[in-house]
N, C-alpha and C positions, 0 to 999 in steps of 0.2 A: 807357659798351657797344654792342656794335653791337642791333637790334631784325630786319636780317636774317632770315628768311625760315629756316629751313632743314631738309631734306627728314628727317622724323622716322625712323626709322632703330630706335628698340623697337618700330615698329604693325608688325609681325605679318606682313609675306604673301610670295610666290615669284612667279616668274614661269616661262610658260611657255618652252621653246628654241624658241627660231623653229625652221621648217622652209624644206625652199626654198620653198614652194607659198608661206608667208609671206611675205617679204623679199619688200621691194615698192621703196626704195627708195636709191637709187646711191652711191654714191660721189660731188659733183662737184667739178672743180675749181673753186680758189682763184683766181682772175680780179685782177689789179693791180686799187685803185681799192678794199677795202677788207684788211687782212689780218684773220684770223678774231680774234675777240676772248681773252687768259686773262689770268690770276692777276687786279686783281682789278679789278673793273666796275667802271663810274659812268651815269647814264642812261638810255637805252634797256633796255643788255644790260643793269641790276643788274634793275631790271623786269622785262624776259622771268625769267632766269635765277630771279629772285625767288616767279613768275606760277607753273612747271610746278615751287617746291618745294611750294608750294600743294596747287597742284593735287592734289600728287603724295601729299598729310598726307591733304587732304580725301578720297581715293581711298578709304585707308586706313580712312579712322571710316567709311566707307559697306559696306564690306568687314565692318566691324567686327560691323554695322545687317544686314548680312546673314543672323550667323550668331548673333544675338536673335532675329530675326525666324521664322532656324528654331526652336529651342530651346523659340519660344510657339509654334509650330503645331505640334507634339511633343508642347505637355501640355493646348492644344485635341482632338489628334485621339487623349490618352488620354484625357480626362477621356468624348470621345465612344467610346469602343471595347463590348465587346463589356460585361463585367465590370461595364458600368455601365446600360448600356441597363436596370435594375428602377427607376433612380435618376426619380421624379416630374419629371415636366421642368422644375418651378418650382427644383429643386434643381440641378438640370441649369445652369437661367441665368442661375443667382446663382453657382455654379460655372466662368462663360463671362466671365461681364461682366468681375472684372479682369485676362482673358487678355487676352480682346478690348479692350478698353482699353494696359495695352499691349505690341500691338503694335499699334495709333494711333500712337502716342505714336515706335516708331521709326519708319513713314510719315512720321513729318512731319521727324523729325530730319533722315532723310532727299531730301527733299525742299527744307530747310533742308538739303544739300550741293549739291542740281541750279543752287537757286539761285549759293548759291556760284565752280559748273562757267559757270555765266551769264557771271559778273560777273566771271571770271579771262575767260573772250575775249570776253569785248567788250575788255577792260583792250588782249586782245592783237593789236587785229583794229585800234586807235584806235594804238599803239606803229608799228602801219605800215601808219598810214593818213601818223600824223606823220615818219616815217620819209621816206613820200615826197614831201613834200609837203616838205620841211627839201632833201632830196636825185636828184640824178641818178636816174632809173634803170636807167640803169651800174652806180649804187652799190647798191641797193637789193637788187639783185634778188642783190652776191656774200655770199655764205658770213657767219652772221655771225658763228659762235662756229667752228663747226667743215668740216660742207656743208652743211646748213639755211640757207635763204632766212627768211632775216626772216618772208614770208607762209609759210613752210608751219608758224610752230609756232604759226600760229593757224588756221589750215587741220586740220592733225593734231588740236587740238585740239577744235577743232572737231565733227570726226569724234566724237571721245572724247563729245562735249556731250550728240551725238544720239543716244547707245546709251544712256545712265543717262536721259535721258528722260523716253526707251520702257519700260525696263526700270518707271521712277515710274508709266509707267502704268501699268504694271502692275499694283503692287503693291499701287495703291491701285484696282484690278479687282477683286485673290481677298483683299484687304480686306473688299467691301465684300460682297460673295457668300460670303465664312464669314458676315458676320453674317445675312446672311436665310437660312439651309441650316447653320445648328446641328444639326438631321441625321442628314446628307451624310457622312457617314465617309469613305469610300470618292471624294466629288467632294473629301472636303476633304483626302483623299494623291494627286489627286494638282494641286490647289494647294500644293502641305508641297513635290513635287518641282520646278512652276516656279519656287516662290521661288526656289532653293537654285543650282540652271542657269540663272537668268538668261540665255531664250534672244535675247534683245535683246542681249546683250556680247557680241562676238563676238569669234571664234575671234583673234584679227586684235591681241583691247585687251593684252596682255600685254607686247607686241614694240612695240610702239604707246608707254603708257605709258615704259617699258624707254630705243625709241629717242632720245627727250625729251628724261630726264636724260643717255643719254648729249650729250643733245647741245647740252645747254645748259652743262656744263660740270657737272653733282654726282656723277656715275662717271667 
């Protein structure tokens, strides 16, 4: 039985429909030298397709962490709500400790996924370098599957990676500030909003990911 990773369709996700402003990738005419790959794949093409499947699946796990973290932040906000103002400080801290511990565990998972993104991007860049070593530049510059060259997979995966690296740092900052601002409910509401809206995840994120899936033959 094959151990090839596949896109996990059980993970719930949705893509935003691209708008004229978000469309950046123009079809590339296939020239002679290498035919776009289809069907059963082997070698570097197989590795690229597998890496894209892994990237997609880790992003879905990240999204689940975002939802879990948002729920945890809502529970923390509830503890700090007006109804609990009369509660002794020691009791509030006792109630908050398990929530902040849960949030810390969520961030650790997200950091693990970013490490995976980094490894996948490094793998794609390595495949590109290997292709350059093995083949003439005119061959490497041809589409690998449909319209993207092998270098475009590395470039776009790196673009996604930078989004998640910045977003991870933001979430670490949110966690750090929550631990030192238990009493500041208004600030916590701001942090909760920043957590769920992910300002460093660009509007084109879903279109980029969808394009990678299409270009690598997953759709």
